[in-house]
C-alpha positions in Angstrom: 0.0 0.0 0.0 1.2 3.6 -0.7 3.6 5.1 1.9 3.5 8.9 1.8 6.0 11.0 3.7 5.6 14.7 4.5 9.1 16.2 4.9 10.8 19.5 5.2 13.5 20.4 7.8 12.1 23.9 8.1 9.7 24.0 11.0 6.2 25.5 10.4 6.2 24.5 6.8 2.8 22.9 7.1 3.7 19.2 7.3 1.3 18.3 10.1 -1.6 20.2 8.7 -1.1 18.7 5.2 -0.7 15.2 6.5 -3.8 15.5 8.6 -5.9 16.9 5.8 -4.9 14.1 3.4 -5.5 11.4 6.1 -8.9 12.9 6.8 -10.0 12.9 3.2 -8.8 9.4 2.6 -10.6 8.1 5.7 -13.8 10.0 4.6 -13.6 8.0 1.3 -13.5 4.8 3.3 -9.8 4.0 3.2 -7.9 2.7 6.3 -5.1 5.1 7.1 -2.1 4.8 9.5 -0.4 8.0 10.5 3.1 7.6 11.8 3.6 10.6 14.0 7.4 11.0 13.8 7.3 14.7 14.8 8.7 15.3 18.3 5.9 17.8 19.0 3.4 15.0 18.6 0.7 17.3 17.2 -1.2 14.5 15.4 -1.1 12.3 18.5 -2.6 15.3 20.4 -5.2 15.7 17.8 -6.1 12.0 18.1 -6.7 12.4 21.8 -9.5 14.9 21.1 -13.0 13.7 20.3 -14.0 12.8 16.8 -11.0 10.8 15.4 -12.4 8.5 12.7 -12.1 4.8 13.3 -10.5 4.5 9.9 -7.4 6.4 11.1 -4.8 4.7 13.3 -2.1 6.8 15.0 1.3 5.3 15.6 3.6 7.2 18.0 6.8 6.6 20.0 8.8 6.4 16.8 12.6 6.2 16.8 15.4 5.9 14.2 15.6 2.2 15.1 11.9 1.4 14.9 10.5 3.5 12.1 11.4 1.1 9.3 9.7 -1.8 11.0 6.7 0.4 11.9 6.3 1.4 8.3 6.4 -2.2 7.1 3.9 -3.3 9.7 1.5 -0.5 9.0 1.7 -1.1 5.2 0.6 -4.7 5.7 -2.5 -3.6 7.7 -3.7 -0.3 6.1 -4.4 1.0 2.7 -2.4 4.1 3.2 0.5 5.0 5.4 1.1 8.7 6.1 4.3 9.8 7.8 4.6 13.2 9.5 8.3 13.6 9.6 10.2 15.6 12.2 11.5 19.0 11.2 15.2 18.1 10.8 17.3 16.3 8.2 17.8 13.3 10.5 18.4 9.6 10.0 14.8 8.9 10.9 13.6 11.2 8.1 16.1 9.6 5.7 14.7 6.1 6.6 11.1 7.3 6.2 12.0 8.7 2.7 13.8 5.6 1.7 10.6 3.6 2.5 8.2 6.0 0.7 6.4 5.6 -2.5 5.8 9.4 -2.7 7.3 12.3 -0.7 5.4 15.5 -0.3 7.4 18.6 0.6 5.2 21.3 2.2 6.7 24.7 1.6 5.5 28.2 2.5 6.2 31.0 0.1 9.4 32.2 1.8 13.0 31.7 1.0 13.8 29.8 4.2 11.1 27.2 3.4 12.5 27.0 -0.1 15.9 26.2 1.3 14.4 23.5 3.5 12.7 22.1 0.4 16.1 22.1 -1.4 17.7 20.1 1.4 14.8 17.6 1.4 15.1 17.1 -2.4 18.9 16.4 -2.0 18.1 13.9 0.7 15.4 12.2 -1.5 17.8 11.9 -4.4 20.6 10.5 -2.1 18.1 7.9 -0.8 17.0 7.1 -4.3 20.6 6.4 -5.3 21.2 4.2 -2.3 18.0 2.2 -3.0 18.6 2.2 -6.8 15.1 3.3 -7.5 13.2 6.5 -8.2 11.4 8.1 -5.2 8.8 10.4 -6.6 8.3 13.8 -4.9 6.6 17.1 -5.3 6.5 20.4 -3.6 3.2 21.5 -2.0 2.8 25.2 -1.5 1.1 25.8 1.9 -0.5 28.7 3.9 -1.1 30.5 0.6 -3.3 33.6 0.8 -6.7 33.2 -0.7 -6.8 36.9 -1.7 -3.3 38.0 -2.7 -0.2 36.3 -4.1 2.8 37.7 -2.3 6.0 38.7 -4.0 7.9 36.1 -1.9 5.5 33.4 -3.0 6.0 34.4 -6.7 9.8 34.3 -6.2 9.7 30.8 -4.6 7.5 29.5 -7.4 9.8 31.0 -10.0 12.8 29.3 -8.3 11.1 26.0 -8.3 10.0 26.2 -11.9 13.5 27.3 -13.0 15.0 24.3 -11.2 12.5 21.9 -12.9 10.9 20.9 -9.5 7.5 19.3 -9.7 4.9 21.4 -7.8 1.4 20.5 -6.9 -1.3 22.3 -9.0 -3.3 22.6 -5.8 -2.0 24.8 -2.9 -3.1 24.6 0.7 -4.8 27.9 1.4 -4.5 29.6 4.7 -7.8 28.8 6.6 -8.8 29.1 10.2 -10.5 25.7 9.9 -7.1 24.0 9.5 -5.8 25.4 12.7 -9.0 24.6 14.5 -8.7 20.9 13.7 -5.9 20.7 16.1 -7.9 22.5 18.8 -11.2 20.8 18.5 -10.4 17.4 16.9 -12.3 15.5 14.3 -12.5 16.3 10.6 -13.3 19.5 8.7 -16.8 18.1 8.1 -17.4 17.9 11.9 -16.4 21.4 12.8 -19.1 23.8 13.9 -19.7 26.4 11.2 -20.9 28.7 13.9 -17.5 28.7 15.5 -15.3 28.3 12.4 -15.5 30.5 9.3 -15.3 29.3 5.6 -15.5 25.6 6.4 -17.0 24.9 3.0 -14.0 26.5 1.3 -11.6 24.6 3.5 -13.3 21.3 2.7 -13.2 22.0 -1.0 -9.5 22.9 -0.9 -8.7 19.7 1.1 -10.7 17.5 -1.3 -8.9 19.0 -4.3 -5.5 18.3 -2.6 -6.5 14.7 -1.8 -7.7 14.2 -5.4 -4.4 15.4 -6.8 -2.5 13.1 -4.4 -4.6 10.1 -5.5 -4.1 11.1 -9.2 -0.3 11.3 -8.7 -0.2 7.9 -6.9 -2.2 6.3 -9.8 0.3 7.7 -12.3 3.2 6.5 -10.2 1.7 3.0 -10.1 1.1 3.0 -13.8 4.7 4.0 -14.5 6.0 1.3 -12.1 4.0 -1.4 -13.9 5.2 -0.1 -17.3 8.8 -0.3 -16.1 
């Protein structure tokens, strides 16, 4: 089953939010999902302790460099999707997660520091691919994008990625209060109270479009693998 890592050594790039959004959408479609919470802050484990976690989502915590490979293998045998929320450093644990992944998503805000973090992640992915003697597909996901205005820094980051020939998601994760509120109230976007959280419908639409692109990319990767 597909193993998807969310990685960027730059803290606050949107890894946890993006991983949680994808997991929620996959679970809403009926898929069984394991989330390996490899972030020392344990944000997803804290979310899981709140009311409303779907039964389709299993959280795996207490991850170490020594155990992550075995945990990924075990989770892959029991679930349809394995999502890894990597820690915000370029560590051996992150390298092991990437080496086990079918697809790596690199969440990146429209700022130069995030772009540098993405560059480090891409180098790590390519090194792991060389060691494994296989391609490890990856793409940059722009996060916390303003719904109203495209900033100059975001334009600059996008131009840098395009010039470098880096694959970028067509869908960006827009800055929404609902995404932050997930970690406060628990559950999924669809279970948040619209009286307490604004623009839930737009957040849900954005999340669905993101998940749809991930599934499309995984399908393409699978087809390319079979053709090879």
